[in-house]
Structures are given as C-alpha cells and as structure tokens.
N, CA, C and O of each residue as an XYZ file, in Angstrom:
412
protein
N      35.545    -63.158    -52.227
C      34.481    -63.647    -51.393
C      33.712    -62.485    -50.748
O      32.484    -62.516    -50.675
N      34.431    -61.472    -50.287
C      33.768    -60.317    -49.685
C      32.962    -59.554    -50.736
O      31.936    -58.951    -50.423
N      33.431    -59.583    -51.979
C      32.702    -58.921    -53.053
C      31.346    -59.594    -53.255
O      30.352    -58.909    -53.495
N      31.289    -60.909    -53.162
C      30.035    -61.647    -53.296
C      29.073    -61.299    -52.156
O      27.882    -61.104    -52.398
N      29.569    -61.219    -50.925
C      28.727    -60.844    -49.784
C      28.230    -59.408    -49.905
O      27.089    -59.123    -49.541
N      29.043    -58.518    -50.399
C      28.638    -57.120    -50.569
C      27.512    -57.021    -51.585
O      26.534    -56.308    -51.359
N      27.640    -57.730    -52.701
C      26.595    -57.705    -53.729
C      25.296    -58.325    -53.200
O      24.208    -57.825    -53.485
N      25.410    -59.412    -52.433
C      24.231    -60.058    -51.871
C      23.557    -59.134    -50.849
O      22.328    -59.083    -50.785
N      24.331    -58.418    -50.067
C      23.781    -57.475    -49.094
C      23.046    -56.330    -49.776
O      21.962    -55.941    -49.343
N      23.621    -55.795    -50.825
C      22.985    -54.702    -51.568
C      21.703    -55.197    -52.218
O      20.700    -54.483    -52.227
N      21.719    -56.412    -52.762
C      20.516    -56.973    -53.376
C      19.421    -57.173    -52.326
O      18.245    -56.942    -52.608
N      19.799    -57.600    -51.119
C      18.819    -57.798    -50.049
C      18.204    -56.471    -49.617
O      17.001    -56.392    -49.371
N      19.019    -55.441    -49.527
C      18.518    -54.113    -49.145
C      17.544    -53.583    -50.196
O      16.499    -53.025    -49.858
N      17.889    -53.759    -51.468
C      17.000    -53.309    -52.550
C      15.689    -54.094    -52.512
O      14.623    -53.509    -52.707
N      15.744    -55.392    -52.269
C      14.537    -56.220    -52.217
C      13.643    -55.805    -51.051
O      12.425    -55.721    -51.208
N      14.230    -55.546    -49.891
C      13.427    -55.104    -48.749
C      12.775    -53.753    -49.009
O      11.631    -53.524    -48.615
N      13.502    -52.858    -49.673
C      12.929    -51.551    -50.022
C      11.776    -51.686    -51.000
O      10.784    -50.965    -50.892
N      11.893    -52.595    -51.945
C      10.826    -52.801    -52.929
C       9.591    -53.397    -52.261
O       8.466    -53.036    -52.607
N       9.790    -54.304    -51.310
C       8.648    -54.911    -50.620
C       7.907    -53.862    -49.802
O       6.676    -53.847    -49.802
N       8.617    -52.995    -49.113
C       7.944    -51.971    -48.306
C       7.231    -50.954    -49.187
O       6.177    -50.447    -48.806
N       7.781    -50.648    -50.352
C       7.133    -49.692    -51.254
C       5.848    -50.272    -51.824
O       4.863    -49.547    -51.970
N       5.832    -51.570    -52.152
C       4.605    -52.155    -52.694
C       3.535    -52.281    -51.624
O       2.349    -52.194    -51.941
N       3.906    -52.480    -50.387
C       2.920    -52.578    -49.318
C       2.223    -51.240    -49.098
O       1.024    -51.210    -48.822
N       2.947    -50.145    -49.214
C       2.353    -48.819    -49.034
C       1.398    -48.512    -50.180
O       0.297    -48.017    -49.940
N       1.791    -48.793    -51.417
C       0.911    -48.486    -52.540
C      -0.291    -49.412    -52.567
O      -1.357    -49.002    -53.024
N      -0.163    -50.634    -52.099
C      -1.297    -51.546    -52.079
C      -2.322    -51.121    -51.035
O      -3.515    -51.349    -51.232
N      -1.904    -50.522    -49.950
C      -2.844    -50.105    -48.911
C      -3.400    -48.708    -49.152
O      -4.176    -48.213    -48.335
N      -3.029    -48.062    -50.244
C      -3.497    -46.718    -50.525
C      -4.912    -46.694    -51.093
O      -5.486    -45.618    -51.257
N      -5.477    -47.842    -51.392
C      -6.822    -47.912    -51.941
C      -7.846    -47.570    -50.865
O      -7.706    -47.996    -49.718
N      -8.876    -46.805    -51.225
C      -9.903    -46.389    -50.270
C     -11.168    -47.224    -50.378
O     -12.230    -46.777    -49.947
N     -11.086    -48.402    -50.932
C     -12.271    -49.241    -51.114
C     -12.586    -49.967    -49.820
O     -11.743    -50.676    -49.271
N     -13.820    -49.782    -49.331
C     -14.274    -50.453    -48.131
C     -15.582    -51.167    -48.465
O     -16.623    -50.514    -48.536
N     -15.567    -52.461    -48.667
C     -16.812    -53.151    -49.032
C     -17.833    -53.063    -47.905
O     -17.507    -53.242    -46.731
N     -19.064    -52.786    -48.286
C     -20.135    -52.723    -47.298
C     -20.368    -51.334    -46.742
O     -21.416    -51.089    -46.144
N     -19.432    -50.419    -46.918
C     -19.595    -49.057    -46.412
C     -19.828    -48.150    -47.611
O     -18.970    -48.044    -48.487
N     -20.972    -47.504    -47.655
C     -21.291    -46.615    -48.757
C     -21.526    -45.216    -48.229
O     -22.049    -45.030    -47.130
N     -21.135    -44.238    -49.023
C     -21.335    -42.852    -48.629
C     -22.805    -42.486    -48.802
O     -23.379    -42.677    -49.874
N     -23.399    -41.969    -47.757
C     -24.810    -41.594    -47.807
C     -24.945    -40.226    -48.465
O     -24.157    -39.318    -48.201
N     -25.942    -40.090    -49.316
C     -26.200    -38.818    -49.977
C     -27.577    -38.335    -49.546
O     -28.574    -39.038    -49.707
N     -27.617    -37.138    -49.002
C     -28.861    -36.558    -48.541
C     -29.097    -35.240    -49.264
O     -28.153    -34.503    -49.551
N     -30.356    -34.947    -49.555
C     -30.682    -33.716    -50.259
C     -31.040    -32.605    -49.288
O     -30.750    -31.443    -49.572
N     -31.658    -32.911    -48.154
C     -32.066    -31.947    -47.137
C     -32.966    -30.855    -47.691
O     -33.069    -29.792    -47.078
N     -33.618    -31.072    -48.819
C     -34.550    -30.096    -49.358
C     -33.899    -28.861    -49.930
O     -34.529    -27.805    -49.971
N     -32.663    -28.955    -50.373
C     -31.962    -27.777    -50.910
C     -32.003    -27.733    -52.424
O     -31.001    -27.366    -53.038
N     -33.084    -28.080    -53.042
C     -33.149    -27.913    -54.484
C     -33.498    -29.196    -55.198
O     -34.063    -30.122    -54.615
N     -33.153    -29.235    -56.469
C     -33.588    -30.324    -57.324
C     -32.611    -31.486    -57.376
O     -32.797    -32.386    -58.196
N     -31.600    -31.510    -56.558
C     -30.691    -32.642    -56.497
C     -29.466    -32.505    -57.378
O     -28.356    -32.783    -56.925
N     -29.632    -32.091    -58.605
C     -28.494    -31.995    -59.522
C     -28.041    -30.561    -59.762
O     -27.104    -30.326    -60.524
N     -28.696    -29.608    -59.121
C     -28.348    -28.210    -59.348
C     -28.220    -27.484    -58.015
O     -28.670    -27.973    -56.979
N     -27.608    -26.327    -58.058
C     -27.477    -25.468    -56.882
C     -28.765    -24.660    -56.755
O     -29.118    -23.904    -57.660
N     -29.460    -24.816    -55.643
C     -30.689    -24.055    -55.472
C     -30.337    -22.608    -55.113
O     -29.363    -22.366    -54.400
N     -31.119    -21.657    -55.598
C     -30.844    -20.261    -55.261
C     -30.892    -20.011    -53.750
O     -30.141    -19.184    -53.234
N     -31.771    -20.722    -53.047
C     -31.866    -20.547    -51.593
C     -30.572    -20.970    -50.905
O     -30.089    -20.280    -50.007
N     -30.006    -22.112    -51.329
C     -28.751    -22.574    -50.741
C     -27.608    -21.623    -51.076
O     -26.741    -21.375    -50.239
N     -27.602    -21.084    -52.307
C     -26.557    -20.139    -52.702
C     -26.619    -18.878    -51.835
O     -25.580    -18.370    -51.412
N     -27.809    -18.375    -51.571
C     -27.954    -17.180    -50.729
C     -27.517    -17.487    -49.301
O     -26.854    -16.668    -48.665
N     -27.889    -18.673    -48.790
C     -27.469    -19.057    -47.437
C     -25.945    -19.134    -47.330
O     -25.362    -18.656    -46.357
N     -25.305    -19.736    -48.333
C     -23.849    -19.841    -48.301
C     -23.190    -18.469    -48.395
O     -22.184    -18.216    -47.731
N     -23.754    -17.579    -49.221
C     -23.202    -16.232    -49.340
C     -23.342    -15.477    -48.021
O     -22.433    -14.744    -47.630
N     -24.462    -15.647    -47.338
C     -24.636    -14.996    -46.031
C     -23.655    -15.551    -45.016
O     -23.116    -14.808    -44.197
N     -23.419    -16.868    -45.066
C     -22.427    -17.468    -44.164
C     -21.019    -16.946    -44.450
O     -20.174    -16.924    -43.555
N     -20.762    -16.527    -45.689
C     -19.459    -15.985    -46.054
C     -19.334    -14.508    -45.691
O     -18.276    -13.916    -45.902
N     -20.400    -13.894    -45.146
C     -20.324    -12.515    -44.695
C     -20.993    -11.513    -45.600
O     -20.825    -10.310    -45.400
N     -21.744    -11.954    -46.585
C     -22.438    -11.049    -47.493
C     -23.776    -10.641    -46.862
O     -24.596    -11.497    -46.528
N     -23.987     -9.340    -46.705
C     -25.243     -8.836    -46.141
C     -26.215     -8.501    -47.261
O     -25.806     -8.144    -48.366
N     -27.495     -8.619    -46.969
C     -28.556     -8.339    -47.946
C     -28.310     -9.090    -49.252
O     -28.446     -8.535    -50.342
N     -27.947    -10.360    -49.115
C     -27.635    -11.190    -50.280
C     -28.900    -11.493    -51.068
O     -29.954    -11.776    -50.497
N     -28.777    -11.429    -52.398
C     -29.895    -11.742    -53.278
C     -29.352    -12.347    -54.568
O     -28.194    -12.125    -54.921
N     -30.171    -13.097    -55.259
C     -29.772    -13.725    -56.510
C     -29.725    -12.673    -57.604
O     -30.678    -11.916    -57.789
N     -28.610    -12.627    -58.330
C     -28.478    -11.693    -59.444
C     -28.726    -12.389    -60.767
O     -29.409    -11.841    -61.633
N     -28.178    -13.598    -60.942
C     -28.272    -14.276    -62.224
C     -28.145    -15.781    -62.003
O     -27.349    -16.220    -61.174
N     -28.919    -16.565    -62.733
C     -28.827    -18.023    -62.694
C     -28.695    -18.510    -64.129
O     -29.559    -18.231    -64.960
N     -27.627    -19.233    -64.426
C     -27.413    -19.840    -65.741
C     -27.242    -21.340    -65.541
O     -27.160    -21.805    -64.405
N     -27.188    -22.097    -66.624
C     -26.962    -23.542    -66.458
C     -25.627    -23.877    -65.796
O     -25.463    -24.979    -65.273
N     -24.676    -22.954    -65.809
C     -23.355    -23.224    -65.236
C     -23.084    -22.537    -63.907
O     -22.259    -23.017    -63.130
N     -23.758    -21.421    -63.624
C     -23.401    -20.683    -62.408
C     -24.601    -19.981    -61.799
O     -25.625    -19.764    -62.447
N     -24.436    -19.635    -60.524
C     -25.429    -18.863    -59.775
C     -24.682    -17.679    -59.171
O     -23.727    -17.859    -58.416
N     -25.118    -16.479    -59.503
C     -24.455    -15.264    -59.035
C     -25.299    -14.634    -57.931
O     -26.496    -14.406    -58.101
N     -24.652    -14.356    -56.793
C     -25.324    -13.739    -55.649
C     -24.653    -12.398    -55.381
O     -23.430    -12.317    -55.269
N     -25.460    -11.351    -55.280
C     -24.942    -10.015    -54.979
C     -25.408     -9.583    -53.605
O     -26.440    -10.031    -53.106
N     -24.626     -8.704    -53.008
C     -24.959     -8.161    -51.701
C     -23.908     -7.143    -51.302
O     -23.230     -6.565    -52.152
N     -23.780     -6.929    -49.998
C     -22.821     -5.954    -49.502
C     -21.845     -6.643    -48.557
O     -22.235     -7.343    -47.622
N     -20.560     -6.419    -48.834
C     -19.513     -6.921    -47.969
C     -18.991     -5.807    -47.087
O     -19.660     -4.789    -46.915
N     -17.817     -5.982    -46.530
C     -17.230     -4.954    -45.648
C     -16.879     -3.672    -46.378
O     -16.939     -2.585    -45.803
N     -16.512     -3.800    -47.649
C     -16.056     -2.618    -48.405
C     -17.078     -2.111    -49.399
O     -16.752     -1.300    -50.266
N     -18.315     -2.579    -49.284
C     -19.349     -2.109    -50.200
C     -19.937     -3.248    -51.001
O     -19.912     -4.398    -50.563
N     -20.474     -2.935    -52.187
C     -21.109     -3.970    -53.008
C     -20.126     -5.097    -53.330
O     -18.959     -4.860    -53.643
N     -20.633     -6.325    -53.245
C     -19.781     -7.486    -53.488
C     -20.594     -8.532    -54.229
O     -21.824     -8.485    -54.234
N     -19.906     -9.473    -54.852
C     -20.540    -10.512    -55.649
C     -19.845    -11.834    -55.386
O     -18.619    -11.890    -55.289
N     -20.637    -12.908    -55.269
C     -20.115    -14.257    -55.079
C     -20.707    -15.121    -56.186
O     -21.907    -15.055    -56.454
N     -19.862    -15.937    -56.833
C     -20.305    -16.793    -57.931
C     -20.134    -18.247    -57.508
O     -19.044    -18.670    -57.122
N     -21.221    -19.001    -57.585
C     -21.212    -20.424    -57.270
C     -21.450    -21.226    -58.536
O     -22.118    -20.761    -59.459
N     -20.900    -22.436    -58.577
C     -21.175    -23.345    -59.684
C     -22.578    -23.895    -59.521
O     -23.017    -24.148    -58.399
N     -23.283    -24.083    -60.618
C     -24.633    -24.622    -60.575
C     -24.548    -26.145    -60.541
O     -24.934    -26.834    -61.484
N     -24.022    -26.650    -59.408
C     -23.827    -28.077    -59.181
C     -24.275    -28.395    -57.760
O     -24.448    -27.480    -56.955
N     -24.466    -29.661    -57.438
C     -24.901    -30.001    -56.078
C     -23.956    -29.459    -55.025
O     -22.741    -29.616    -55.144
N     -24.493    -28.826    -54.001
C     -23.694    -28.261    -52.929
C     -23.211    -26.855    -53.185
O     -22.605    -26.258    -52.296
N     -23.444    -26.303    -54.340
C     -23.043    -24.937    -54.717
C     -21.562    -24.665    -54.440
O     -21.258    -23.835    -53.583
N     -20.628    -25.330    -55.129
C     -19.216    -25.031    -54.902
C     -18.872    -23.611    -55.348
O     -19.417    -23.112    -56.332
N     -17.972    -22.972    -54.620
C     -17.585    -21.586    -54.881
C     -16.696    -21.513    -56.116
O     -15.743    -22.282    -56.238
N     -16.998    -20.598    -57.032
C     -16.155    -20.358    -58.198
C     -15.302    -19.127    -57.953
O     -14.081    -19.168    -58.109
N     -15.948    -18.031    -57.568
C     -15.232    -16.764    -57.434
C     -15.874    -15.929    -56.360
O     -17.093    -15.945    -56.185
N     -15.058    -15.206    -55.649
C     -15.553    -14.274    -54.648
C     -15.219    -12.872    -55.059
O     -15.549    -11.924    -54.347
C-alpha cells in the first residue's frame, strides 16, 4: 500500500513540474497585439544602407579624431582617423544603423 502512495506522489511531483515548465515556455513569447515597433530614419541616409555621415558620427563617438570615409562598398563602410595610439580604422556594415564589424 505504501508503494502505491509513493508512486502516486512521485507522479504528482512530475506532473506539477511539467505544468510549471509549460507555463514558463508559453509566456516566453514576445508578441504584443496592437503594439508595433516604430522605425524612424532621422535623415541618416537612404533607409536601407549606412550613410557615410552616420558612420563618421559613430566613429567620432567611439573616439576617432579627424574621422573620414576611406572606402564604401555594398557590404561595408570604412572610416579612418586617429585614435590614442595613432592612425586607426573602424569598419561598419553597410546596413541600417551602421553596425560595427571591426575596430
């Protein structure tokens, strides 16, 4: 009889653990109906590419002095200037927001 109660207790514990695990994974969704992320361009280029002006601004914010555009390709924007130890180069992806590739 005690063996039956032990098995029933273990089954109940496993069931409660499974219910709590499914509740956590079900609430992990980030969908919020009616709330949409706003996208603004703020005049920083053509919308789908990294503008050279924004790339230079970001490089200056990163500490590059006398920053200037060195090269623009369909994939990247290269900005050269002077850092603390001399000539330095920052490479941004040619995508919206100019994400950093390499410093």
